C-alpha positions, 0 to 999 in steps of 0.5 A, a space after each residue: 508452489 511455482 509462480 504459474 500455479 500461484 497466479 492461476 490459483 489466485 484467479 480462481 480463489 475467493 481468498 487472496 494470497 501473497 507469494 514469497 519464494 514458493 510459499 503462499 500466505 492467506 490475506 485477512 480482512 480489514 477493519 472499517 478505518 483501514 477501508 476508509 483510509 485506503 478508499 480515501 487514498 485511492 479516491 484522491 489519487 484517482 482524482 489527480 491522475 485521471 487522463 495522465 496515463 498513470 493508473 491507481 489500484 486498490 487492494 486487489 492488484 498484486 505487485 511483483 518483486 522479482 528480486 525477492 520472488 514475491 507477489 504482494 497485495 499493497 493497499 494502494 499502488 500507483 504506476 505511471 510506466 506505460 510498459 507496466 501492462 500485465 493484467 494480473 500484477 504490476 512491476 513498476 509502481 512509483 508509489 506503494 501504500 500500506 495501511 498498518 494493522 496489528 496483524 501486518 505491521 511487522 511484515 509491512 515494516 520489515 519484509 515488504 519495506 526491504 522488498 519494495 525498496 528493491 524496485 527501481 521504479 519506486 519513489 515513495 513507500 507510505 505506511 499509514 496508521 489507522 489508530 492515529 493521524 500518522 503517515 511514515 514516508 520512505 522517499 527515494 532521493 534523486 541520488 538513490 538514497 532513502 529518506 524517512 519522514 513522519 507526518 501527523 498534519 499537513 500534506 505530502 507532495 509526491 512525484 511519479 514520472 513527471 506527475 506531481 500529486 498532493 495528499 493532505 492528511 485531512 483528506 486521507 483521514 476523512 470520516 475515520 473515527 479513531 477508537 477510544 482505547 478506554 472504551 474498547 477495553 471497557 467493552 471487552 471487559 463486559 463481553 
């Protein structure tokens, strides 16, 4: 499938699809914890970026990674580039966040990590667990090298084209209830 056909089809489709080198992949739904975390991220970022010229998007905005011939739907993205004005996708995000799930984790850690890191504008790529308090951060340093950090408490300080934002893990995980694995296994045994 060519890009023009893909983009037109996405406008008319009730199901979202990601595009990689001419192939399309349907996107699945998300669980409650996933939605709460993505919503909390969007809410906190939107509160800190209002009036700055930066734009925050949740779930339905695509990122185009031209070097990988790909369009992805990250869970949350932030762009502060005034030229990033395409109404169907963004090409200059400075922050991309994926909330991990069993069905997407491998792809988020490998394919998307490699693709996203090729975006010159990207400063931070966050992988946020939904089954525990854990945020993995891939951060681009001023010299272009990438650094890996893990957070289970405290706050992340992120910079984007002069904008500085802070996200505490308490805020990210507000109202998120982690499932008790023993209880879940017991319920599955009963069903």
